[in-house]
C-alpha positions as a Markdown table, in Angstrom:
| # | Residue | x | y | z |
|---|---|---|---|---|
| 1 | Met | 10.0 | -18.4 | 19.0 |
| 2 | Ala | 6.9 | -17.1 | 17.4 |
| 3 | Met | 7.3 | -14.1 | 15.0 |
| 4 | Asp | 4.6 | -11.4 | 14.6 |
| 5 | Phe | 3.6 | -10.5 | 11.1 |
| 6 | Pro | 1.7 | -7.3 | 11.0 |
| 7 | Phe | -0.6 | -6.8 | 8.0 |
| 8 | Ala | -2.2 | -3.9 | 6.3 |
| 9 | Ser | -5.1 | -4.2 | 3.9 |
| 10 | Arg | -6.6 | -1.9 | 1.4 |
| 11 | Lys | -9.3 | 0.4 | 2.6 |
| 12 | Ser | -11.3 | 0.2 | -0.7 |
| 13 | Arg | -12.0 | -2.6 | -3.2 |
| 14 | Leu | -9.9 | -2.6 | -6.4 |
| 15 | Gln | -12.1 | -1.8 | -9.4 |
| 16 | Ser | -12.0 | -3.9 | -12.4 |
| 17 | Ala | -9.1 | -2.2 | -14.0 |
| 18 | Gln | -6.3 | -3.5 | -16.4 |
| 19 | Arg | -3.6 | -3.9 | -13.8 |
| 20 | Pro | -5.4 | -6.1 | -11.4 |
| 21 | Lys | -7.0 | -8.0 | -14.3 |
| 22 | Arg | -3.5 | -8.6 | -15.8 |
| 23 | Val | -2.2 | -9.9 | -12.4 |
| 24 | Ile | -5.2 | -12.3 | -12.1 |
| 25 | Asp | -4.8 | -13.4 | -15.7 |
| 26 | Thr | -1.1 | -14.1 | -15.3 |
| 27 | Leu | -1.5 | -16.0 | -12.1 |
| 28 | Tyr | -4.4 | -18.0 | -13.5 |
| 29 | Glu | -2.3 | -18.9 | -16.6 |
| 30 | Leu | 0.9 | -19.7 | -14.5 |
| 31 | Tyr | -1.2 | -22.0 | -12.3 |
| 32 | Gly | -2.8 | -23.7 | -15.4 |
| 33 | Arg | 0.7 | -24.4 | -16.8 |
| 34 | Arg | 2.0 | -26.2 | -13.8 |
| 35 | Gly | 2.5 | -29.8 | -14.2 |
| 36 | Ser | 2.1 | -30.4 | -10.5 |
| 37 | Lys | -0.6 | -28.3 | -9.1 |
| 38 | Ser | -0.2 | -27.6 | -5.4 |
| 39 | His | -3.2 | -26.9 | -3.4 |
| 40 | Gly | -4.1 | -26.8 | 0.2 |
| 41 | Arg | -6.7 | -28.6 | 2.3 |
| 42 | Phe | -8.7 | -27.5 | 5.1 |
| 43 | Ser | -8.1 | -28.6 | 8.6 |
| 44 | Pro | -11.1 | -30.3 | 10.3 |
| 45 | Asn | -10.1 | -28.1 | 13.4 |
| 46 | Ile | -12.3 | -25.1 | 12.4 |
| 47 | Asp | -11.7 | -23.4 | 15.8 |
| 48 | Asn | -8.0 | -23.0 | 15.2 |
| 49 | Phe | -8.2 | -22.9 | 11.4 |
| 50 | Pro | -11.4 | -21.1 | 10.6 |
| 51 | Thr | -10.7 | -20.3 | 6.9 |
| 52 | Gln | -13.1 | -23.0 | 5.7 |
| 53 | Lys | -15.9 | -21.6 | 7.9 |
| 54 | His | -15.3 | -18.0 | 6.6 |
| 55 | Leu | -15.3 | -19.2 | 2.9 |
| 56 | Arg | -18.5 | -21.2 | 3.5 |
| 57 | Glu | -20.2 | -18.2 | 5.0 |
| 58 | Tyr | -19.1 | -16.0 | 2.2 |
| 59 | Val | -20.4 | -18.4 | -0.5 |
| 60 | Asp | -23.6 | -19.6 | 1.2 |
| 61 | Thr | -24.8 | -16.1 | 2.2 |
| 62 | Gly | -23.9 | -14.6 | -1.2 |
| 63 | Ser | -21.8 | -12.0 | 0.7 |
| 64 | Thr | -20.3 | -9.2 | -1.2 |
| 65 | Asp | -18.0 | -8.2 | 1.8 |
| 66 | Phe | -14.8 | -9.5 | 0.2 |
| 67 | Ala | -12.7 | -7.2 | 2.5 |
| 68 | Ala | -14.1 | -8.9 | 5.5 |
| 69 | Leu | -13.4 | -12.3 | 4.1 |
| 70 | Thr | -9.9 | -11.5 | 3.2 |
| 71 | Ala | -9.2 | -9.9 | 6.7 |
| 72 | Ser | -10.3 | -13.0 | 8.4 |
| 73 | Met | -8.2 | -15.2 | 6.1 |
| 74 | Met | -5.2 | -12.9 | 6.7 |
| 75 | Glu | -5.7 | -13.1 | 10.5 |
| 76 | Thr | -5.6 | -16.9 | 10.2 |
| 77 | Leu | -2.5 | -16.8 | 7.9 |
| 78 | Arg | -0.8 | -14.2 | 10.2 |
| 79 | Leu | -1.3 | -16.4 | 13.3 |
| 80 | Gln | 0.0 | -19.5 | 11.5 |
| 81 | Ala | 3.0 | -17.8 | 9.9 |
| 82 | Gly | 4.0 | -16.5 | 13.2 |
| 83 | Ser | 4.4 | -20.0 | 14.5 |
| 84 | Arg | 6.5 | -21.2 | 11.6 |
| 85 | Gly | 10.2 | -20.7 | 11.7 |
| 86 | Ala | 10.6 | -20.7 | 8.0 |
| 87 | Ala | 8.0 | -18.1 | 7.3 |
| 88 | Gln | 9.4 | -15.0 | 5.6 |
| 89 | Gly | 6.4 | -12.7 | 5.0 |
| 90 | Gly | 5.5 | -11.1 | 1.7 |
| 91 | His | 2.4 | -9.8 | 0.1 |
| 92 | Val | -0.8 | -11.8 | -0.2 |
| 93 | Phe | -3.0 | -11.1 | -3.2 |
| 94 | Phe | -6.7 | -12.1 | -2.9 |
| 95 | Ala | -9.1 | -12.1 | -5.9 |
| 96 | His | -12.5 | -13.4 | -6.4 |
| 97 | Phe | -13.1 | -13.6 | -10.2 |
| 98 | Thr | -15.1 | -15.6 | -12.8 |
| 99 | Arg | -14.2 | -17.6 | -15.9 |
| 100 | Gly | -17.4 | -18.4 | -17.7 |
| 101 | Pro | -19.9 | -19.6 | -15.2 |
| 102 | Asn | -17.2 | -20.6 | -12.7 |
| 103 | His | -16.2 | -18.6 | -9.6 |
| 104 | Phe | -12.6 | -18.7 | -8.4 |
| 105 | Leu | -10.9 | -17.5 | -5.3 |
| 106 | Leu | -7.2 | -16.8 | -5.9 |
| 107 | Val | -4.8 | -16.5 | -3.0 |
| 108 | Ala | -1.2 | -15.9 | -3.9 |
| 109 | Ile | 1.7 | -15.1 | -1.7 |
| 110 | Ile | 4.0 | -12.7 | -3.5 |
| 111 | Thr | 7.5 | -12.0 | -2.3 |
| 112 | Asp | 9.9 | -9.4 | -3.6 |
| 113 | Lys | 13.4 | -10.3 | -4.7 |
| 114 | Leu | 16.2 | -7.8 | -5.7 |
| 115 | Gly | 18.0 | -8.5 | -8.9 |
| 116 | Ala | 20.0 | -6.7 | -11.4 |
| 117 | Ala | 19.7 | -5.7 | -15.1 |
| 118 | Leu | 21.9 | -4.0 | -17.7 |
| 119 | Thr | 21.1 | -0.6 | -19.2 |
| 120 | Asn | 21.7 | 0.2 | -22.9 |
| 121 | Asp | 25.2 | 1.4 | -22.0 |
| 122 | Leu | 25.8 | -1.8 | -20.1 |
| 123 | Gly | 25.7 | -0.3 | -16.6 |
| 124 | Pro | 24.0 | -2.3 | -13.9 |
| 125 | Ile | 20.8 | -1.2 | -12.3 |
| 126 | Asp | 18.7 | -2.8 | -9.5 |
| 127 | Ile | 15.3 | -4.2 | -10.3 |
| 128 | Gln | 12.6 | -5.6 | -8.0 |
| 129 | Asp | 11.2 | -8.9 | -9.1 |
| 130 | Ser | 8.1 | -10.5 | -7.7 |
| 131 | Gln | 7.9 | -14.2 | -7.1 |
| 132 | Ile | 4.9 | -16.2 | -6.5 |
| 133 | Ala | 5.2 | -18.7 | -3.7 |
């Protein structure tokens, strides 16, 4: 049975502030340290899997409408996740950034997990931990 994964997106672009930059830098570094770098590939069936087409249009036209690109990518992801039994949802973080002359598109699925920590007086407290899928 297909699940419905609703999504909500930001109404405005994040400005180049410290927090988003720190998230990008951390994810970039974590990926760089992985011995086995996982990556996806695009399906040749662009009618049902149009992400490749959307990315090509974004790059080829020099578009600055990152919100439109991410909305189209999220719609594809939402439809595909709904047909997968193991899909659990989470947050998807998109970033278009540069390192030197190179442009990167970062797409990370971030899920929240509940854990515990101890306070100074050794009492337990709940903490929210984010995991990158």
